[in-house]
C-alpha positions in Angstrom: -7.6 -25.1 8.0 -5.1 -27.3 6.1 -3.8 -30.2 8.2 -1.1 -32.8 7.2 -1.7 -36.3 8.5 0.9 -39.0 8.7 0.1 -42.7 8.9 3.3 -44.1 7.4 4.7 -44.8 10.9 2.2 -47.7 11.3 3.8 -51.1 11.8 2.6 -54.8 11.4 4.3 -58.2 11.8 3.0 -59.4 8.4 2.9 -56.3 6.4 0.3 -53.5 5.8 -1.9 -53.5 2.7 -4.1 -50.5 3.1 -4.8 -47.2 4.8 -8.1 -45.4 5.1 -8.5 -41.9 6.4 -11.9 -40.6 7.3 -11.9 -36.8 7.9 -15.6 -36.8 9.1 -16.6 -34.1 6.7 -17.5 -36.4 3.8 -14.0 -36.8 2.6 -11.3 -39.4 2.9 -8.0 -40.7 1.6 -6.4 -44.1 0.8 -2.9 -42.9 1.1 -0.6 -43.5 4.1 0.0 -39.8 4.4 -2.6 -37.2 3.5 -3.3 -33.5 3.6 -6.8 -32.2 4.0 -8.4 -28.8 4.3 -11.4 -28.3 6.6 -13.6 -25.6 5.0 -15.8 -24.8 8.0 -15.4 -24.5 11.8 -16.2 -27.5 14.0 -14.7 -30.4 15.8 -13.7 -33.4 13.6 -12.9 -36.9 15.0 -10.5 -37.9 12.2 -9.8 -41.6 12.0 -7.2 -43.8 10.3 -7.9 -47.5 9.7 -4.9 -49.7 8.8 -5.3 -53.2 7.2 -2.6 -55.9 7.2 -2.1 -58.8 4.9 -4.3 -61.1 7.0 -7.2 -58.7 6.7 -6.9 -57.5 10.3 -7.6 -53.8 11.0 -6.7 -51.3 13.6 -8.2 -47.9 13.9 -6.8 -44.8 15.6 -8.4 -41.4 15.8 -7.7 -37.8 16.9 -9.8 -34.7 17.4 -9.2 -31.7 15.1 -10.7 -28.4 16.4 -11.2 -25.9 13.5 -12.1 -22.4 14.7 -13.2 -19.4 12.8 -10.3 -17.1 11.8 -10.3 -13.6 13.2 -11.0 -11.2 10.4 -9.9 -7.6 11.1 -11.6 -5.1 9.0 -10.4 -1.7 7.9 -9.7 0.9 10.7 -12.8 2.9 11.5 -13.0 6.6 11.0 -13.4 6.9 14.8 -9.7 5.9 15.1 -8.7 9.4 14.2 -5.3 10.7 13.1 -1.9 11.2 14.8 1.3 13.1 13.9 3.9 11.4 11.7 6.2 10.5 14.5 3.6 8.9 16.8 3.1 5.2 16.8 -0.3 3.6 16.4 -3.3 3.5 14.1 -4.2 6.6 12.1 -7.3 7.3 9.9 -8.2 10.5 8.0 -11.8 10.4 6.8 -12.1 13.6 4.8 -15.8 14.1 5.4 -15.2 14.4 9.1 -12.2 16.8 8.9 -12.6 20.6 8.9 -10.6 22.1 6.0 -8.3 25.0 6.8 -8.7 28.7 6.1 -6.6 29.6 3.1 -3.4 31.3 4.0 -2.5 32.7 0.6 0.8 30.8 0.5 2.1 27.4 -0.5 0.4 25.5 2.2 -1.2 25.3 5.6 -1.6 22.8 8.5 -4.9 21.1 9.3 -6.4 18.2 11.2 -4.8 19.3 14.5 -1.4 19.8 12.8 -1.3 16.1 11.7 -1.5 17.0 8.0 -0.3 19.8 5.8 -1.3 21.1 2.4 1.8 21.3 0.2 1.3 23.1 -3.0 3.2 24.9 -5.7 2.0 27.4 -6.3 -1.6 27.7 -4.9 -2.9 25.9 -1.9 -6.4 26.0 -3.3 -5.3 23.3 -5.7 -6.3 21.0 -2.8 -10.0 21.1 -1.9 -12.6 18.9 -0.2 -15.1 17.1 -2.4 -17.6 15.2 -0.2 -15.7 12.4 1.5 -12.7 12.8 -0.7 -9.9 15.3 -1.3 -9.6 16.8 -4.7 -6.3 17.7 -6.3 -6.3 19.9 -9.3 -3.2 21.2 -11.1 -3.1 23.3 -14.2 0.4 24.8 -15.0 -1.1 28.2 -16.0 -4.2 28.6 -13.8 -4.4 30.2 -11.3 -1.7 32.6 -12.0 1.5 31.9 -10.0 1.8 34.3 -7.1 4.9 36.4 -6.8 5.9 34.7 -3.5 6.2 31.3 -5.4 9.7 30.1 -6.5 8.2 28.4 -9.6 6.9 29.8 -12.9 4.1 27.2 -13.2 1.9 25.3 -10.9 3.4 21.8 -10.4 2.2 20.4 -7.1 -0.9 19.8 -5.1 -0.3 17.3 -2.2 -1.2 16.6 1.4 1.5 15.2 3.7 1.9 14.1 7.2 3.4 16.4 9.8 6.0 17.3 10.9 8.0 17.4 7.7 11.3 16.5 9.1 10.1 13.4 11.0 13.2 11.1 10.6 11.8 7.7 11.7 14.6 5.6 13.2 15.8 2.4 11.5 13.4 -0.5 11.9 10.2 1.7 11.9 7.4 -0.1 10.3 4.6 1.6 8.4 1.4 0.6 6.6 -0.5 2.9 4.2 -3.8 2.3 2.5 -6.0 4.5 0.3 -8.1 4.7 -2.9 -7.1 7.1 -5.7 -9.4 8.2 -8.5 -8.6 9.8 -11.8 -10.9 12.6 -12.8 -13.5 12.2 -15.6 -11.5 14.6 -17.7 -8.2 12.7 -17.2 -6.0 12.6 -20.3 -2.7 10.6 -20.4 0.3 12.9 -20.8 2.6 11.2 -23.3 5.6 13.5 -22.5 5.5 14.3 -18.8 5.5 11.9 -15.8 4.1 12.7 -12.3 3.8 11.2 -8.8 0.7 10.5 -6.8 2.5 9.0 -3.7 5.9 9.4 -2.2 7.8 9.0 1.1 10.5 11.6 1.4 13.5 11.9 3.7 12.9 15.6 4.2 16.1 16.8 2.6 15.8 19.4 -0.1 17.0 18.1 -3.5 16.9 14.5 -2.4 14.7 12.0 -4.2 11.9 10.2 -2.3 12.7 6.9 -0.6 9.9 5.3 -2.6 7.2 6.6 -5.0 4.3 5.6 -7.2 4.7 7.2 -10.6 2.6 7.7 -13.7 5.0 7.3 -16.6 5.7 9.3 -19.7 6.0 7.3 -22.9 9.1 5.1 -23.0 10.1 5.9 -19.4 11.7 2.8 -17.9 10.7 1.1 -21.1 7.0 1.4 -20.2 3.9 3.0 -21.8 2.6 6.5 -21.2 0.2 6.6 -18.3 1.5 3.3 -16.8 1.9 3.1 -13.0 5.4 2.3 -11.9 6.7 1.5 -8.4 10.1 3.1 -7.8 12.6 2.5 -4.9 15.0 5.4 -5.3 17.2 4.1 -2.5 18.3 1.3 -4.8 17.8 3.2 -8.0 17.3 1.9 -10.7 14.9 -0.3 -8.8 11.5 -0.1 -10.4 8.6 -2.3 -11.2 6.1 -2.0 -14.0 2.5 -2.8 -13.0 0.9 -2.8 -16.4 -1.9 -0.7 -15.0 -2.8 2.3 -17.1 -5.8 4.1 -15.5 -8.5 5.6 -17.6 -10.6 8.7 -16.9 -13.0 8.1 -14.0 -11.1 5.0 -12.8 -10.3 4.3 -9.1 -7.5 2.2 -7.9 -6.9 0.8 -4.4 -3.4 0.9 -3.0 -1.7 -0.6 0.1 2.0 0.0 0.9 4.0 -1.7 3.7 7.5 -0.6 4.5 10.1 -1.2 7.1 12.6 1.7 6.9 15.9 0.0 7.2 19.1 -1.2 5.4 19.5 -4.3 3.3 19.4 -6.6 6.3 16.0 -5.4 7.7 14.4 -3.1 5.2 11.2 -4.2 3.5 8.9 -2.8 0.8 5.6 -4.4 -0.3 3.1 -2.7 -2.7 -0.4 -3.9 -3.7 -2.6 -2.3 -6.3 -6.2 -3.5 -6.6 -5.3 -6.4 -4.3 -2.4 -7.7 -6.5 1.1 -7.6 -5.0 3.5 -6.0 -7.4 6.5 -5.3 -5.2 7.8 -7.6 -2.5 11.4 -7.3 -1.5 13.6 -7.4 1.6 15.7 -4.5 0.5 17.3 -1.2 1.6 14.6 1.5 2.0 16.7 4.3 3.5 19.6 6.3 2.2 23.1 5.6 3.7 23.6 9.4 3.8 20.3 10.0 5.5 19.5 6.8 7.5 15.9 7.4 8.5 12.4 7.0 7.3 10.5 10.0 6.0 7.3 11.8 5.5 4.3 10.5 3.4 2.7 12.6 0.7 -0.4 12.0 -1.5 -1.7 14.0 -4.5 -0.1 15.3 -7.6 3.5 16.3 -8.1 4.3 17.0 -11.8 7.8 18.4 -11.6 8.5 18.4 -15.4 6.2 21.4 -15.5 9.0 23.5 -14.1 10.1 23.6 -17.8 8.0 25.9 -20.1 8.7 23.7 -23.1 7.3 20.6 -21.3 4.3 22.6 -20.2 3.7 23.5 -23.9 3.8 19.8 -24.9 1.2 19.0 -22.3 -1.0 21.8 -23.5 -0.7 20.6 -27.1 -2.0 17.2 -26.1 -4.9 18.6 -24.1 -3.3 17.2 -20.9 -2.8 20.4 -19.0 -5.6 20.0 -16.5 -4.9 17.1 -14.1 -7.6 16.3 -11.5 -7.5 13.4 -9.1 -9.3 12.4 -5.8 -8.0 10.8 -2.6 -10.3 8.5 -0.5 -9.9 7.8 3.2 -6.3 7.3 4.3 -5.4 4.6 6.8 -2.0 4.4 8.2 -0.1 2.4 10.9 3.2 3.4 12.4 5.1 1.0 14.7 8.5 1.1 16.2 10.5 -2.1 17.2 9.1 -3.3 20.5 5.6 -1.8 19.9 2.6 -4.1 20.2 1.9 -6.0 17.0 5.2 -4.9 15.4 5.6 -7.0 12.3 2.0 -8.2 12.3 0.3 -8.6 8.9 -2.0 -5.5 8.9 -3.1 -5.4 5.3 -6.8 -5.8 6.2 -6.6 -2.9 8.7 -5.5 -0.3 6.1 -7.0 -1.7 2.8 -9.6 0.6 1.2 -13.2 -0.5 1.7 
């Protein structure tokens, strides 16, 4: 606990020559005003002794009660999930969740219709691997089914449901998860991809915000570098300098208030370091609502056969990643704890 003490208001008829603070924890100060940090809990009878020109002293004291700060750990698996539009705490621990029966299509709901597998073009590109979800995308394998609108596999994601959630202005959300790059991961010099996005649910519209793995030279960055992009204010992007290697895991926390420039907010931490921190517009003027969260792999450049071929030539055609427990909090204005710092509640453990 850091406390500022002021003794400069002391007065004397002949003049003051000295100040002596005793913080009762083995530390002191000879300044009229002082700041001191108490490192442990306890009651401290802090005293100030003032000396005048005649050598006379006067002492005054006050009691400082330092209590242990409340530490809130990550949300427990027992919290369970909720749908996208419901307020409250949400946790998806993959080892506890039954995976769906394959539907032979682009996707299927699971976890009591709180989540949805969203794939192009084979839903089996998302599987369960112990306590994690595994995402695996190869543009040419498995063969694209005739019901798919794409010529190549480009997407393996899970998202919250319902798709068209449309959070009202002022909705606050926290997201926390760990994300691992497979042991066979190869940086693609030519083709970028996303591993997180929040989308307004409008076909053809870019996400509100996204976490992207860059191609070489994109935004002036290096191939494989993680960038944070706020499309609502495009070009608003932040280079993190993080270039994950095969087998590496990163921890991510995102905090957003879906709003305009007067009340919108976006904060992003990776491995505990805050890279993006802005009061800024986070929703589109044309679509003034918060959207749906998605995790996994979205490699849209693979819609183009020439770009697929470039990845194949680099040996970067098989992309595998893993998603750890997802913790999420949704709050509407007026909800309990709206605006409360909840980093520790969603941070990966």
